[in-house]
C-alpha positions in Angstrom: 0.0 0.0 0.0 2.9 2.4 0.7 3.8 2.2 -3.0 0.4 3.5 -4.2 1.7 7.0 -4.7 4.5 5.8 -6.9 2.3 3.6 -9.0 -0.4 6.1 -9.7 1.8 7.7 -12.4 3.7 4.6 -13.4 1.3 1.8 -13.9 -0.9 3.5 -16.5 -1.5 2.1 -20.0 -2.8 5.3 -21.6 -3.5 8.9 -20.8 -7.3 8.4 -21.1 -7.2 5.9 -18.2 -4.8 7.9 -16.1 -7.5 9.4 -13.8 -8.8 6.1 -12.4 -5.5 4.9 -10.9 -4.7 8.5 -9.8 -8.0 8.8 -7.9 -7.5 5.4 -6.3 -4.0 6.2 -5.2 -5.1 9.5 -3.6 -7.8 7.7 -1.6 -5.2 5.1 -0.5 -2.5 7.6 0.3 -4.3 9.0 3.3 -4.3 5.5 4.8 -0.6 5.1 3.9 0.8 8.0 5.8 0.8 6.6 9.3 3.2 3.8 8.3 6.0 6.1 7.0 8.4 4.8 9.6 8.1 1.3 8.3 9.1 2.2 4.7 11.9 0.0 3.5 14.3 1.1 0.7 14.7 -2.5 -0.3 11.0 -3.0 -0.6 10.6 0.2 -2.7 13.5 -0.9 -5.0 12.1 -4.4 -5.3 8.5 -3.6 -5.9 9.1 -0.6 -8.2 7.5 -1.1 -11.6 7.7 1.2 -14.6 5.0 1.6 -17.2 5.1 5.0 -18.9 2.0 5.9 -21.1 2.3 7.0 -24.7 0.6 10.3 -23.9 1.1 12.5 -20.9 0.7 16.2 -19.9 1.4 17.2 -16.4 -1.1 20.2 -16.5 -4.0 18.0 -17.7 -3.2 14.7 -16.1 -2.0 15.8 -12.6 -2.9 19.4 -11.9 -6.4 19.3 -13.4 -7.0 16.0 -11.5 -6.1 17.6 -8.2 -8.8 20.2 -9.0 -11.3 17.4 -9.2 -10.1 16.1 -5.9 -10.5 19.5 -4.3 -14.1 19.8 -5.6 -14.9 16.4 -4.2 -13.6 17.5 -0.8 -11.0 14.7 -0.6 -8.0 17.0 -0.2 -6.7 19.2 2.7 -7.6 22.9 2.6 -4.0 23.9 1.9 -3.6 26.0 -1.3 -1.7 24.7 -4.3 0.5 27.9 -4.2 1.1 30.2 -1.3 3.3 33.2 -2.1 4.4 35.9 0.3 6.7 38.9 -0.3 7.8 39.8 3.2 6.0 43.2 3.0 2.5 42.0 3.8 1.3 40.8 0.4 0.1 37.3 -0.1 -1.3 35.1 -2.9 -3.0 31.8 -2.2 -4.3 29.8 -5.2 -6.1 26.5 -5.1 -5.5 24.0 -7.8 -8.8 25.2 -9.4 -7.6 28.8 -9.4 -4.2 27.8 -10.7 -6.0 26.0 -13.5 -8.2 29.0 -14.4 -5.3 31.4 -14.4 -2.9 29.2 -16.3 -5.5 28.6 -19.0 -5.7 32.4 -19.4 -1.9 32.6 -19.8 -2.2 29.7 -22.3 -4.5 31.9 -24.4 -2.1 34.8 -24.1 0.7 32.6 -25.5 -1.5 31.1 -28.2 -3.5 34.2 -29.3 -1.4 37.3 -28.5 1.9 35.7 -29.3 0.8 33.1 -32.0 2.9 30.5 -30.3 2.4 26.9 -31.4 3.5 23.4 -30.3 7.3 23.2 -30.1 8.0 26.9 -30.2 10.5 27.9 -27.5 9.9 30.5 -24.8 12.6 32.0 -22.6 11.3 32.9 -19.1 13.3 35.1 -16.8 11.4 36.1 -13.7 12.1 36.2 -9.9 10.0 34.3 -7.4 6.6 35.8 -8.3 3.4 34.0 -9.0 3.5 34.7 -12.7 6.5 32.4 -13.0 4.4 29.4 -12.0 1.5 30.4 -14.3 3.9 30.5 -17.3 5.4 27.2 -16.5 2.0 25.5 -16.4 0.8 27.4 -19.5 3.7 26.2 -21.5 2.7 22.6 -20.7 -0.8 23.3 -21.7 0.2 24.8 -25.1 3.1 22.4 -25.8 5.5 25.2 -26.1 9.1 24.5 -24.8 10.0 26.5 -21.7 13.6 27.8 -21.2 14.0 29.3 -17.7 16.8 31.6 -16.8 18.1 33.4 -13.7 17.7 37.1 -13.4 21.5 37.4 -12.9 22.1 36.7 -16.6 23.8 39.6 -18.4 23.0 40.9 -21.9 25.7 38.7 -23.3 24.2 35.6 -21.6 20.8 36.5 -22.9 22.1 37.0 -26.4 23.7 33.6 -26.4 20.5 31.9 -25.1 18.3 33.7 -27.6 20.5 32.9 -30.6 21.3 29.3 -29.5 17.7 28.4 -28.7 16.0 30.4 -31.5 13.4 31.3 -29.0 10.3 33.0 -30.5 9.2 34.7 -27.3 10.8 36.0 -24.1 8.9 36.8 -20.9 10.6 38.9 -18.2 10.2 42.0 -16.0 11.6 45.6 -16.0 14.9 44.7 -14.4 15.9 42.4 -17.4 14.0 44.1 -20.3 16.8 46.7 -21.0 19.3 43.9 -21.4 17.0 42.1 -23.8 16.5 45.3 -25.8 20.2 45.9 -26.1 20.6 42.5 -28.0 17.2 42.0 -29.5 18.2 43.3 -32.9 20.7 40.4 -33.2 18.0 37.7 -32.5 16.0 37.3 -35.7 13.9 34.4 -34.3 12.6 36.6 -31.4 9.1 37.8 -32.4 7.4 38.6 -29.1 8.5 40.2 -25.9 6.2 40.0 -22.8 6.7 42.4 -19.9 5.4 41.3 -16.5 4.9 44.8 -15.1 2.3 47.4 -14.1 4.0 49.8 -16.5 4.5 49.7 -20.2 7.6 49.6 -22.4 7.9 50.4 -26.1 8.2 47.2 -28.2 6.8 45.0 -25.5 3.4 43.5 -24.9 2.1 44.0 -21.3 1.6 40.5 -19.7 -0.8 41.7 -17.0 -3.0 43.6 -19.5 -3.3 40.6 -21.8 -3.9 38.3 -18.8 -6.8 40.4 -17.6 -8.6 40.3 -20.9 -7.8 36.7 -21.8 -10.4 33.9 -21.8 -10.1 31.1 -19.3 -11.4 28.6 -21.8 -8.5 26.6 -23.2 -8.1 23.0 -24.4 -4.8 21.4 -23.4 -2.8 20.1 -26.3 -2.1 16.4 -26.6 1.5 15.7 -25.8 3.4 12.4 -26.0 5.6 11.4 -23.1 8.8 12.0 -25.1 7.7 15.3 -26.6 10.0 18.2 -25.6 8.8 20.1 -22.5 11.6 22.2 -21.2 15.3 23.2 -21.9 17.8 24.1 -19.2 21.1 25.6 -20.1 24.1 23.9 -18.4 27.0 25.7 -16.8 29.6 25.9 -19.5 32.8 24.1 -18.5 34.9 23.7 -21.6 32.7 25.7 -23.9 29.4 27.4 -24.2 26.5 26.2 -22.1 24.6 23.3 -23.6 20.8 23.1 -24.0 19.6 20.2 -21.8 16.2 19.1 -23.2 13.6 17.3 -21.0 10.5 15.5 -22.1 7.0 15.6 -20.5 7.7 12.3 -18.8 11.2 13.0 -17.5 10.0 15.5 -14.9 6.2 15.1 -14.9 6.5 11.4 -14.1 10.2 11.0 -13.1 9.9 13.2 -10.0 7.2 11.0 -8.4 9.7 9.0 -6.4 11.4 12.2 -5.3 8.2 13.8 -4.1 7.0 10.7 -2.3 10.1 9.1 -0.8 12.8 11.7 -0.6 10.8 14.8 0.1 8.2 12.7 2.0 5.3 14.9 0.9 1.6 14.5 1.3 -1.3 16.7 0.3 -1.3 18.0 3.9 2.2 19.4 3.6 3.4 23.0 3.1 6.7 22.7 1.3 9.3 25.4 0.9 12.1 25.1 -1.7 14.5 28.0 -1.8 15.9 27.4 -5.3 16.4 30.2 -7.8 13.8 30.1 -10.6 16.5 29.9 -13.2 17.7 26.4 -12.2 16.3 23.0 -12.9 16.0 22.4 -9.1 13.2 24.9 -9.0 11.2 22.7 -11.5 12.1 19.6 -9.4 10.9 21.0 -6.1 8.7 24.0 -6.7 6.5 22.4 -9.3 6.6 18.7 -10.1 7.6 16.8 -6.9 5.2 18.7 -4.6 2.2 19.0 -7.0 2.4 15.3 -7.9 1.7 14.7 -4.2 -0.9 17.5 -4.0 1.3 19.5 -1.5 1.2 23.2 -1.1 4.2 25.0 -2.7 5.3 27.9 -0.4 7.2 30.8 -1.9 8.9 33.6 -0.2 10.2 36.6 -2.3 12.9 37.5 0.2 14.9 40.7 -0.3 17.5 39.2 2.0 17.8 35.5 2.7 17.0 34.7 6.3 15.0 31.4 6.3 14.8 31.3 10.1 12.1 34.0 10.1 9.9 32.2 7.6 10.3 28.8 9.1 9.3 30.2 12.5 6.5 32.4 11.2 4.8 30.1 8.7 3.5 26.5 9.2 6.1 25.0 6.8 6.4 21.3 7.3 9.1 20.3 4.7 12.1 22.5 3.9 14.5 22.1 1.0 17.6 24.2 0.5 21.3 24.0 -0.6 23.8 23.5 2.3 24.5 27.2 2.4 21.3 27.9 4.3 22.0 25.2 6.8 25.5 26.5 7.3 24.1 29.9 8.0 21.6 28.4 10.5 24.1 26.5 12.6 26.4 29.5 13.0 23.6 31.0 15.1 21.9 29.5 18.1 18.4 28.5 17.0 17.0 28.5 20.5 15.2 31.8 19.9 13.3 30.3 17.0 10.6 27.8 17.2 9.9 25.7 14.1 6.6 24.3 15.3 5.5 22.7 12.1 8.8 21.6 10.5 9.2 17.8 10.4 11.4 17.0 7.4 14.5 18.7 6.0 16.2 18.1 2.6 19.4 19.3 1.1 20.7 19.3 -2.5 22.8 21.2 -5.0 26.2 20.5 -3.4 27.6 18.1 -0.8 26.8 19.0 2.8 29.3 18.8 5.6 28.6 16.1 8.2 29.4 18.5 11.0 26.6 20.8 9.7 24.2 17.8 9.7 25.2 16.9 13.3 24.8 20.5 14.6 21.5 20.9 12.8 20.1 17.8 14.4 21.5 18.8 17.8 19.7 22.1 17.6 16.4 21.0 15.9 16.2 17.2 16.4 15.8 16.7 12.7 18.0 15.0 10.2 19.0 16.5 6.9 18.2 14.2 4.0 20.8 14.8 1.2 20.0 14.1 -2.4 22.0 14.1 -5.6 21.0 14.8 -9.2 21.9 16.8 -12.3 20.3 19.1 -14.8 20.3 16.1 -17.1 18.5 13.8 -14.6 15.9 13.6 -11.9 17.0 12.4 -8.4 19.9 9.9 -8.9 20.6 9.1 -5.2 18.9 10.1 -2.0 18.6 9.6 1.7 15.0 8.5 1.6 12.6 8.8 4.5 13.0 5.9 6.9 16.5 5.0 5.6 19.6 5.1 7.9 21.6 8.2 7.1 25.3 8.1 6.8 26.5 11.7 7.2 28.4 12.8 4.1 26.8 10.1 1.9 24.4 10.9 -1.0 22.4 7.9 0.0 21.3 5.1 -2.2 20.2 5.1 -5.9 16.6 6.0 -6.8 14.7 3.0 -8.0 14.3 4.9 -11.3 17.9 4.4 -12.2 20.5 1.6 -12.3 23.5 3.6 -10.9 27.0 2.2 -11.0 30.6 3.3 -10.4 32.6 2.6 -13.6 36.1 3.0 -14.9 37.3 4.5 -18.1 36.6 1.2 -20.0 33.0 1.0 -18.7 33.8 -1.8 -16.2 31.7 -1.7 -13.1 33.9 -1.1 -10.1 33.6 -2.9 -6.7 32.7 -1.2 -3.5 35.4 1.1 -2.2 36.8 1.9 -5.6 36.6 5.5 -6.9 35.3 5.9 -10.5 32.8 7.7 -12.6 29.2 7.9 -11.4 27.1 6.5 -14.3 23.5 5.4 -15.1 22.8 2.3 -17.3 21.1 3.3 -20.5 21.4 0.1 -22.5 19.6 -2.0 -23.5 16.9 0.5 -22.3 17.3 4.2 -21.7 15.3 5.6 -18.8 12.6 8.0 -19.9 13.6 10.0 -16.8 16.9 11.2 -18.3 17.2 14.2 -20.5 16.4 13.4 -24.1 19.3 15.2 -25.7 21.4 18.3 -25.8 19.1 20.2 -28.1 20.5 20.8 -31.6 23.8 19.1 -30.6 23.9 15.3 -31.3 27.7 15.1 -31.0 27.7 16.4 -27.4 24.7 14.2 -26.6 26.5 11.1 -27.9 29.6 12.1 -25.9 27.8 11.4 -22.6 27.5 7.7 -23.4 30.3 5.3 -22.5 29.6 1.7 -23.3 26.2 0.9 -21.7 26.2 3.9 -19.5 25.4 7.6 -19.3 28.3 9.2 -17.6 27.4 12.0 -15.2 30.9 13.6 -15.2 31.0 13.3 -11.4 33.4 11.0 -9.5 32.3 8.9 -6.6 32.4 5.5 -4.9 30.0 3.1 -3.4 30.5 1.4 0.0 29.8 -2.1 1.1 26.2 -1.1 2.1 25.3 0.3 -1.3 25.6 4.0 -0.2 27.2 6.4 -2.7 29.8 9.0 -1.8 30.6 12.1 -3.9 34.3 12.6 -4.6 34.4 15.5 -7.0 33.5 16.8 -10.4 35.4 15.5 -13.4 34.4 18.5 -15.4 35.8 21.2 -13.0 32.4 22.8 -12.4 32.4 25.0 -9.3 29.4 24.6 -7.0 29.1 27.7 -4.9 26.1 28.0 -2.6 24.1 25.8 -5.0 25.1 27.8 -8.1 27.0 25.8 -10.7 29.7 27.9 -12.3 31.8 26.8 -15.3 35.5 27.9 -15.1 35.6 28.5 -18.9 33.0 31.3 -18.7 34.9 33.1 -15.9 38.3 32.7 -17.6 36.8 34.0 -20.9 35.6 37.1 -19.1 38.9 37.7 -17.4 40.9 37.4 -20.6 38.8 40.2 -22.1 40.4 42.6 -19.7 43.6 44.2 -21.0 45.5 43.4 -17.8 45.1 39.7 -18.1 47.4 37.5 -20.2 45.8 34.2 -19.1 43.9 32.8 -16.1 42.9 29.5 -14.5 39.7 29.3 -12.4 39.2 26.6 -9.8 37.1 26.0 -6.7 38.4 27.1 -3.3 37.0 26.1 0.1 34.7 28.6 1.9 33.0 28.1 5.3 29.7 29.6 4.2 29.3 28.8 0.5 31.1 25.4 0.6 33.3 26.6 -2.2 33.9 29.8 -4.2 35.5 30.8 -7.4 39.2 31.5 -7.3 41.2 32.9 -10.2 44.9 32.4 -10.7 46.0 35.3 -13.1 49.0 36.1 -15.1 49.1 39.9 -15.7 50.6 41.8 -18.7 53.9 43.6 -18.0 52.1 47.0 -18.1 49.8 45.9 -15.2 52.2 43.7 -13.2 53.3 46.5 -10.9 49.7 47.8 -10.1 48.4 47.6 -6.5 47.1 44.0 -6.1 44.1 45.0 -4.1 43.0 47.6 -6.6 43.7 45.2 -9.4 41.6 42.5 -7.8 38.7 44.8 -7.3 38.9 46.1 -10.9 38.9 42.5 -12.3 36.1 41.4 -10.0 33.9 44.3 -11.2 34.9 43.5 -14.8 33.7 39.9 -14.5 30.4 41.0 -12.9 29.7 43.2 -15.9 30.7 40.7 -18.6 29.0 37.7 -17.1 26.5 36.9 -14.3 27.4 38.6 -11.0 27.4 35.4 -9.0 30.2 34.0 -11.2 32.9 36.6 -10.2 36.0 35.3 -8.5 35.8 36.0 -4.7 39.4 35.0 -4.4 42.3 35.9 -6.7 46.0 35.2 -6.8 48.5 36.8 -9.2 51.1 34.4 -10.5 54.0 34.6 -13.0 52.9 31.4 -14.8 50.3 28.7 -14.7 51.1 24.9 -14.4 50.6 23.3 -17.8 50.8 19.9 -19.5 53.3 19.1 -22.2 50.6 20.0 -24.8 50.1 23.4 -23.2 46.8 22.7 -21.3 46.4 24.3 -17.9 46.5 21.8 -15.1 43.5 23.0 -13.1 43.6 19.8 -11.0 47.0 20.9 -9.6 45.7 24.3 -8.6 42.5 23.0 -7.1 44.3 20.4 -5.1 46.6 23.1 -3.8 43.6 25.1 -2.7 41.9 22.3 -0.9 45.1 21.2 0.9 45.3 24.6 2.6 44.4 24.8 6.3 
């Protein structure tokens, strides 16, 4: 019976018969909750069965079904979305209201913007309710959503518009000027929607259109493997890639995550702090909680202080990168009472075992770490009811066959370090990304033998727990933001003072790791004051690329370590940093 919530989206022969098993599972789930403590990872893994339908659309087959459950009075009174801004404003939408408003947005996309199935839409908005409406509307219309963070620069936006050939961009007043500065170079861009109370020349006003739009909209029919969303990766050795996900990869693939890692029910109020530009926001602010009928809580914080929200609002489940937990444990939490909080989750980067121990000492709650990528759903997790080994990513999700392999695709025994990989032959999981859009060569490069290779290094212990060792691709993970060294190095070299640079991660007590740049200066700048030079280069990087990517640490050197072929040995520099006291 505990598996009913997993099976409601997996054991379905067709979209037309989806509602019956979903309704049965919702009725069963309420009787399953009291037995959470008896959940067994081994039982979940053994009994897991996968049957993906030919047709599936999350908006129609999940969100609209929860609307029916609401009307039947078989769901808690919690809203589907609960948004607060910290200044007294609140928005609470039921699933029915979410459905009505998202259909209106669907008509805005279809009528005012003439968008059709398969057209690509770039969405750059902060944590405001309209972000959720556009996400759902894109599902209803079959348009392909491309989210982006508000920290993108004009250069970043130009690359994404040109690479994706997006027909429409939706953003607010803070980003619109950057879009206008590059719009003339993007011939595919036909429509610009401004989410604002004011108006801007050359832009359609989203709120005006929404106000006048009809709420009568028929959801398009989408196959499971049809493209649903594209997320740009953090460029490591080149430009960011477009990671394409299907309707099934997130809409069905995050079922196990919502039920067994996040431990959500329709009675929960769930807060995920992820930036709206990252795939994790789709994971834990849309699909995982709404599959379970949980309330998605959103706080538009001017300054990040989750202690206040956790003590003021009845949040039951909290998900955040380790940065937030590190901030927590540096302050005594005795003055805060988290009356409703019962389950805590961390993802985005490895969390220090000391932080986990201190958090539990102060709150009595474990932190359940999870591991995944932009290209995947949850790969490994510390599932509810499972013994937690501090520092471990947990055990593989039943949705994947995860192994540690060597360079020849041989499976390594416990205790041996290798590449973390997912078996894709003879059958590729529908819960992996479908491809790097418009780039078959890079898509094929992720396959080694029978496996998709994550690019991360790890090991498995004798008990089947996986342990993260490092990133094979040199990506820097700072406070949950993945930063590619290549992008920062490219920005630095644009400055006339820089001959060459190497960017690596460096340990940081708050962010886990930060960007550090080793820089060789030109003779004309070599004698400049180091502190002033560092500040100038930091400001330069902030202007050229996204502000969060700038090097917080900098070291000026006469030369960089290189291989015989002239390639920079970043590993040597990174190891030097992490050996420091």
